[in-house]
MDTraj code that builds the backbone (N, CA, C; nanometers):
import mdtraj as md
import numpy as np

residues = "UNK UNK UNK UNK UNK UNK UNK UNK UNK UNK UNK UNK UNK UNK UNK UNK UNK UNK UNK UNK UNK UNK UNK UNK UNK UNK UNK UNK UNK UNK UNK UNK UNK UNK UNK UNK UNK UNK UNK UNK UNK UNK UNK UNK UNK UNK UNK UNK UNK UNK UNK UNK UNK UNK UNK UNK UNK UNK UNK UNK UNK UNK UNK UNK UNK UNK UNK UNK UNK UNK UNK UNK UNK UNK UNK UNK UNK UNK UNK UNK UNK UNK UNK UNK UNK UNK UNK UNK UNK UNK UNK UNK UNK UNK UNK UNK UNK UNK UNK UNK UNK UNK UNK UNK UNK UNK UNK UNK UNK UNK UNK UNK UNK UNK".split()
xyz = np.array([
    [-4.3754, 1.5774, 18.3867],
    [-4.2673, 1.6371, 18.2578],
    [-4.3449, 1.6736, 18.1399],
    [-4.3105, 1.7803, 18.0853],
    [-4.3857, 1.8287, 17.9804],
    [-4.3477, 1.7614, 17.8605],
    [-4.4651, 1.7379, 17.7802],
    [-4.4537, 1.6629, 17.6655],
    [-4.3498, 1.7125, 17.5378],
    [-4.2761, 1.6599, 17.4917],
    [-4.1565, 1.7251, 17.3938],
    [-4.2701, 1.7483, 17.2685],
    [-4.2250, 1.8435, 17.1931],
    [-4.2850, 1.8835, 17.0478],
    [-4.2046, 1.8133, 16.9606],
    [-4.2532, 1.7869, 16.8362],
    [-4.1905, 1.7220, 16.7333],
    [-4.0474, 1.7850, 16.6931],
    [-4.0314, 1.9358, 16.6960],
    [-3.9253, 2.0053, 16.6824],
    [-3.7985, 1.9682, 16.7591],
    [-3.8387, 1.9465, 16.8928],
    [-3.7807, 1.9231, 17.0120],
    [-3.7186, 1.7823, 16.9811],
    [-3.7946, 1.6738, 16.9377],
    [-3.7660, 1.5563, 16.9285],
    [-3.6667, 1.5566, 16.8179],
    [-3.6776, 1.6246, 16.7060],
    [-3.5779, 1.6145, 16.5728],
    [-3.4418, 1.6770, 16.6511],
    [-3.4361, 1.7737, 16.7371],
    [-3.3242, 1.8262, 16.7973],
    [-3.2309, 1.6975, 16.8864],
    [-3.3248, 1.6260, 16.9630],
    [-3.2667, 1.5303, 17.0366],
    [-3.2146, 1.4150, 16.9396],
    [-3.2888, 1.3762, 16.8375],
    [-3.2287, 1.2793, 16.7546],
    [-3.0907, 1.3379, 16.6885],
    [-3.1023, 1.4437, 16.6414],
    [-2.9742, 1.5101, 16.5866],
    [-2.8587, 1.4954, 16.6912],
    [-2.8722, 1.5183, 16.8221],
    [-2.7955, 1.5182, 16.9232],
    [-2.7340, 1.3635, 16.9488],
    [-2.8230, 1.2865, 16.9478],
    [-2.7613, 1.1478, 16.9579],
    [-2.7203, 1.0926, 16.8696],
    [-2.7446, 1.1199, 16.7466],
    [-2.7064, 1.0894, 16.6157],
    [-2.5202, 1.1257, 16.6395],
    [-2.5123, 1.2632, 16.6528],
    [-2.3877, 1.2967, 16.6668],
    [-2.2950, 1.2322, 16.7612],
    [-2.3627, 1.2129, 16.8935],
    [-2.2837, 1.1344, 16.9903],
    [-2.2901, 0.9816, 16.9594],
    [-2.3454, 0.9198, 16.8679],
    [-2.2993, 0.7857, 16.8207],
    [-2.1886, 0.7959, 16.7340],
    [-2.1808, 0.8869, 16.6392],
    [-2.0918, 0.9212, 16.5291],
    [-1.9508, 0.9473, 16.6323],
    [-1.9524, 0.9997, 16.7349],
    [-1.8409, 1.0175, 16.8174],
    [-1.7926, 0.9087, 16.8947],
    [-1.8749, 0.8038, 16.9122],
    [-1.8371, 0.7064, 17.0281],
    [-1.7286, 0.6535, 17.0142],
    [-1.6422, 0.6245, 17.1270],
    [-1.5273, 0.5485, 17.1117],
    [-1.5523, 0.3621, 17.1057],
    [-1.6491, 0.3601, 17.1170],
    [-1.6737, 0.1896, 17.1072],
    [-1.7527, 0.2013, 16.9724],
    [-1.6983, 0.1283, 16.8655],
    [-1.7878, 0.1319, 16.7373],
    [-1.9068, 0.0470, 16.7576],
    [-1.9185, -0.0425, 16.8459],
    [-2.0534, -0.1047, 16.8601],
    [-2.1662, -0.0036, 16.9175],
    [-2.1144, 0.0964, 16.9797],
    [-2.2468, 0.2017, 16.9772],
    [-2.3213, 0.2552, 16.8648],
    [-2.2067, 0.2912, 16.7580],
    [-2.2776, 0.3217, 16.6424],
    [-2.3178, 0.2128, 16.5440],
    [-2.2726, 0.0894, 16.5556],
    [-2.3140, -0.0196, 16.4750],
    [-2.4408, -0.0433, 16.5333],
    [-2.4864, -0.0227, 16.6603],
    [-2.6065, -0.0845, 16.7317],
    [-2.7041, 0.0167, 16.6598],
    [-2.6950, 0.1289, 16.6214],
    [-2.8064, 0.2235, 16.5597],
    [-2.8305, 0.1971, 16.4247],
    [-2.7470, 0.1123, 16.3606],
    [-2.7637, 0.1089, 16.2361],
    [-2.8916, 0.0440, 16.1579],
    [-2.9224, -0.0728, 16.2318],
    [-3.0686, -0.1303, 16.2015],
    [-3.1948, -0.0106, 16.1990],
    [-3.2072, 0.0347, 16.2671],
    [-3.3117, 0.1188, 16.2948],
    [-3.2967, 0.2606, 16.2807],
    [-3.1589, 0.3155, 16.3030],
    [-3.1452, 0.4620, 16.3318],
    [-3.1167, 0.5347, 16.1911],
    [-3.0397, 0.6332, 16.1825],
    [-3.0249, 0.7094, 16.0721],
    [-2.8962, 0.6363, 15.9938],
    [-2.9142, 0.6298, 15.8296],
    [-2.8480, 0.5203, 15.7691],
    [-2.6938, 0.5616, 15.7582],
    [-2.6098, 0.4838, 15.7658],
    [-2.4646, 0.4931, 15.7558],
    [-2.4387, 0.5794, 15.6451],
    [-2.3275, 0.6528, 15.6394],
    [-2.2899, 0.7205, 15.5376],
    [-2.3553, 0.8600, 15.5432],
    [-2.4399, 0.8732, 15.6048],
    [-2.5132, 1.0091, 15.5840],
    [-2.4149, 1.1125, 15.6406],
    [-2.4234, 1.2506, 15.5996],
    [-2.3311, 1.3338, 15.6328],
    [-2.4287, 1.4275, 15.7337],
    [-2.3653, 1.5289, 15.8006],
    [-2.4537, 1.6091, 15.8706],
    [-2.5411, 1.6977, 15.7967],
    [-2.5020, 1.7291, 15.6987],
    [-2.6006, 1.8228, 15.6164],
    [-2.7194, 1.7192, 15.5701],
    [-2.6977, 1.6039, 15.5373],
    [-2.7917, 1.4990, 15.4923],
    [-2.8851, 1.4841, 15.6152],
    [-2.8342, 1.4672, 15.7398],
    [-2.9493, 1.4368, 15.8477],
    [-3.0033, 1.5819, 15.8732],
    [-2.9468, 1.6684, 15.8710],
    [-3.0386, 1.8045, 15.8969],
    [-3.1403, 1.8275, 15.8000],
    [-3.1092, 1.8161, 15.6588],
    [-3.1992, 1.8015, 15.5726],
    [-3.3416, 1.7268, 15.5873],
    [-3.2798, 1.5872, 15.6325],
    [-3.3882, 1.4954, 15.6586],
    [-3.4910, 1.5131, 15.7520],
    [-3.4144, 1.5975, 15.8798],
    [-3.4908, 1.6095, 15.9783],
    [-3.5893, 1.7210, 15.9497],
    [-3.5260, 1.8215, 15.8879],
    [-3.6311, 1.9639, 15.8412],
    [-3.7257, 1.9089, 15.7556],
    [-3.6861, 1.7738, 15.6740],
    [-3.8019, 1.7526, 15.5745],
    [-3.9187, 1.6617, 15.6378],
    [-3.8859, 1.6160, 15.7731],
    [-3.9901, 1.5270, 15.8465],
    [-3.9705, 1.3733, 15.8256],
    [-3.8468, 1.3508, 15.7523],
    [-3.8362, 1.2162, 15.7378],
    [-3.8409, 1.0945, 15.8656],
    [-3.7957, 1.1591, 15.9624],
    [-3.7765, 1.0489, 16.0875],
    [-3.9213, 1.0774, 16.1940],
    [-3.9884, 1.1682, 16.1320],
    [-4.1297, 1.1912, 16.2085],
    [-4.1850, 1.0801, 16.2554],
    [-4.2584, 0.9967, 16.1582],
    [-4.3358, 0.9221, 16.2052],
    [-4.2830, 0.8051, 16.3004],
    [-4.1590, 0.7688, 16.3036],
    [-4.0922, 0.6909, 16.4212],
    [-3.9963, 0.7541, 16.4952],
    [-4.0168, 0.8946, 16.5255],
    [-3.9112, 0.9373, 16.5818],
    [-3.8850, 0.9166, 16.7151],
    [-3.9992, 0.8831, 16.8212],
    [-3.9814, 0.8007, 16.9302],
    [-3.8998, 0.6909, 16.9510],
    [-3.9267, 0.5935, 16.8595],
    [-3.8403, 0.4575, 16.8448],
    [-3.7237, 0.4655, 16.7985],
    [-3.6775, 0.5797, 16.7000],
    [-3.5659, 0.5960, 16.6802],
    [-3.4741, 0.6515, 16.7613],
    [-3.5446, 0.7506, 16.8577],
    [-3.4531, 0.8151, 16.9472],
    [-3.4170, 0.7036, 17.0779],
    [-3.5221, 0.6045, 17.0926],
    [-3.4815, 0.5192, 17.1768],
    [-3.3614, 0.4247, 17.1431],
    [-3.3493, 0.4042, 17.0035],
    [-3.2572, 0.3124, 16.9642],
    [-3.1284, 0.3835, 17.0012],
    [-3.1057, 0.5205, 16.9947],
    [-2.9858, 0.5974, 17.0223],
    [-2.9781, 0.5712, 17.1750],
    [-3.0680, 0.5953, 17.2441],
    [-3.0390, 0.5826, 17.3870],
    [-3.0046, 0.4690, 17.4320],
    [-3.0658, 0.3610, 17.3836],
    [-3.0175, 0.1996, 17.4129],
    [-2.8813, 0.1820, 17.3837],
    [-2.8356, 0.2341, 17.2677],
    [-2.6968, 0.2131, 17.2372],
    [-2.6281, 0.2817, 17.3336],
    [-2.6433, 0.4204, 17.3753],
    [-2.5629, 0.4905, 17.4850],
    [-2.5544, 0.4049, 17.5957],
    [-2.6541, 0.3556, 17.6335],
    [-2.6880, 0.2670, 17.7729],
    [-2.6066, 0.1700, 17.7720],
    [-2.5994, 0.0747, 17.6484],
    [-2.5029, -0.0498, 17.6458],
    [-2.3500, -0.0270, 17.6294],
    [-2.3204, 0.0968, 17.5335],
    [-2.1865, 0.1271, 17.4803],
    [-2.1320, 0.2730, 17.5163],
    [-2.2028, 0.3458, 17.5835],
    [-2.1651, 0.4742, 17.5930],
    [-2.0634, 0.4957, 17.6948],
    [-2.0474, 0.3905, 17.8145],
    [-1.9457, 0.3670, 17.9159],
    [-1.7951, 0.3931, 17.8557],
    [-1.7885, 0.3556, 17.7139],
    [-1.6397, 0.3604, 17.6619],
    [-1.6321, 0.5132, 17.6249],
    [-1.6979, 0.6221, 17.6361],
    [-1.6922, 0.7788, 17.6326],
    [-1.7047, 0.7835, 17.4450],
    [-1.6311, 0.9182, 17.4317],
    [-1.6267, 0.9716, 17.2953],
    [-1.4970, 1.0134, 17.2393],
    [-1.4740, 0.9682, 17.1080],
    [-1.3233, 1.0000, 17.0478],
    [-1.3477, 1.1295, 16.9928],
    [-1.2712, 1.2337, 17.0254],
    [-1.2589, 1.3605, 16.9819],
    [-1.1164, 1.3838, 16.9875],
    [-1.0566, 1.4303, 16.8441],
    [-0.9302, 1.4930, 16.8427],
    [-0.8157, 1.4039, 16.9317],
    [-0.8167, 1.2889, 16.9111],
    [-0.7480, 1.2026, 16.9292],
    [-0.7458, 1.1597, 17.0914],
    [-0.8545, 1.2172, 17.1522],
    [-0.8690, 1.1950, 17.2913],
    [-0.9977, 1.1235, 17.3349],
    [-1.0096, 1.0392, 17.4413],
    [-1.1320, 1.0057, 17.4770],
    [-1.1868, 1.0910, 17.5980],
    [-1.3087, 1.1115, 17.5777],
    [-1.3837, 1.2090, 17.6538],
    [-1.5006, 1.1542, 17.7339],
    [-1.5226, 1.1466, 17.8449],
    [-1.6123, 1.0675, 17.9027],
    [-1.7697, 1.1382, 17.9255],
    [-1.7502, 1.2780, 17.9361],
    [-1.8907, 1.3621, 17.9143],
    [-1.9165, 1.3759, 17.7854],
    [-2.0649, 1.3622, 17.7649],
    [-2.1177, 1.3760, 17.6612],
    [-2.1131, 1.5411, 17.5971],
    [-2.1258, 1.6114, 17.7012],
    [-2.1645, 1.7559, 17.6777],
    [-2.0000, 1.8279, 17.6209],
    [-1.9167, 1.7788, 17.7040],
    [-1.7681, 1.8202, 17.6614],
    [-1.7410, 1.7398, 17.5306],
    [-1.7726, 1.6493, 17.5167],
    [-1.7172, 1.5833, 17.3764],
    [-1.7846, 1.6412, 17.2606],
    [-1.9102, 1.7087, 17.2761],
    [-1.9893, 1.7708, 17.1696],
    [-1.9335, 1.8727, 17.1737],
    [-1.8972, 1.9660, 17.2480],
    [-1.8308, 2.0919, 17.2581],
    [-1.6906, 2.0712, 17.1837],
    [-1.6104, 1.9868, 17.2379],
    [-1.4825, 1.9669, 17.2065],
    [-1.4774, 1.9428, 17.0316],
    [-1.5861, 1.8807, 16.9982],
    [-1.5929, 1.8388, 16.8520],
    [-1.6541, 1.9535, 16.7668],
    [-1.6690, 2.0692, 16.8370],
    [-1.7506, 2.1782, 16.7486],
    [-1.8824, 2.1924, 16.7551],
    [-1.9523, 2.1054, 16.8474],
    [-2.0893, 2.1339, 16.8383],
    [-2.1455, 2.1826, 16.9670],
    [-2.0700, 2.2845, 17.0149],
    [-2.1115, 2.3411, 17.1611],
    [-2.2717, 2.4112, 17.1564],
    [-2.3148, 2.4426, 17.0295],
    [-2.4344, 2.5168, 17.0349],
    [-2.5457, 2.4546, 16.9483],
    [-2.5748, 2.3359, 16.9675],
    [-2.6689, 2.2401, 16.8988],
    [-2.8083, 2.3242, 16.9136],
    [-2.8783, 2.3091, 16.8077],
    [-3.0220, 2.3496, 16.8263],
    [-3.1154, 2.2730, 16.9206],
    [-3.1960, 2.3478, 16.9976],
    [-3.2686, 2.2914, 17.0915],
    [-3.4197, 2.2335, 16.9979],
    [-3.4481, 2.2944, 16.8903],
    [-3.5636, 2.2543, 16.8153],
    [-3.5078, 2.2453, 16.6635],
    [-3.5670, 2.1561, 16.6100],
    [-3.5369, 2.1571, 16.4327],
    [-3.6738, 2.1563, 16.3861],
    [-3.7075, 2.2841, 16.3051],
    [-3.8364, 2.3038, 16.2578],
    [-3.8485, 2.2202, 16.1205],
    [-3.9556, 2.1967, 16.0716],
    [-3.9835, 2.1349, 15.9446],
    [-3.9843, 2.2850, 15.8243],
    [-3.8996, 2.2451, 15.7388],
    [-3.8458, 2.3447, 15.6497],
    [-3.9049, 2.3097, 15.5123],
    [-3.9296, 2.2035, 15.4739],
    [-3.9666, 2.1593, 15.3444],
    [-4.0215, 2.0470, 15.3493],
    [-4.0730, 1.9741, 15.2471],
    [-4.1432, 1.8453, 15.2374],
    [-4.0202, 1.7389, 15.2254],
    [-4.0790, 1.5952, 15.2370],
    [-3.9673, 1.5110, 15.2134],
    [-3.9280, 1.4944, 15.0775],
    [-4.0043, 1.5080, 14.9793],
    [-3.9316, 1.5335, 14.8447],
    [-3.8813, 1.6622, 14.7851],
    [-3.8822, 1.7438, 14.8332],
    [-3.8426, 1.8835, 14.7867],
    [-3.6915, 1.8622, 14.7380],
    [-3.6475, 1.9158, 14.6295],
    [-3.5105, 1.9098, 14.5941],
    [-3.4323, 2.0185, 14.6805],
    [-3.3158, 1.9940, 14.6980],
    [-3.2160, 2.0926, 14.8012],
    [-3.2046, 2.1794, 14.7171],
])
top = md.Topology()
chain = top.add_chain()
for i, resn in enumerate(residues, 1):
    res = top.add_residue(resn, chain, resSeq=i)
    for name in ("N", "CA", "C"):
        top.add_atom(name, md.element.get_by_symbol(name[0]), res)
traj = md.Trajectory(xyz[None], top)
């Protein structure tokens, strides 16, 4: 298997964070709070942080937190528009995330102003 680039890993982390936010079982999202993206961050915040390289140092561990949460709690599906959707790709599409980036490139430093 080809090793993922950091840009690809940033995109994976973004996708997994979105899935955790859509999770039908709130334990899924709660499981990620200790080592994942902070609670209360908006999509804009998360993308800005990813583009700034904030999660790069521990990105593999952070992605694994989301994968473990999915493994333990993903069986409950994803809550989108008052429906529970079991397929993650369908859930993302129905939530308006049908065309997620495959790579997220670094566009600024960690401390650059928005």
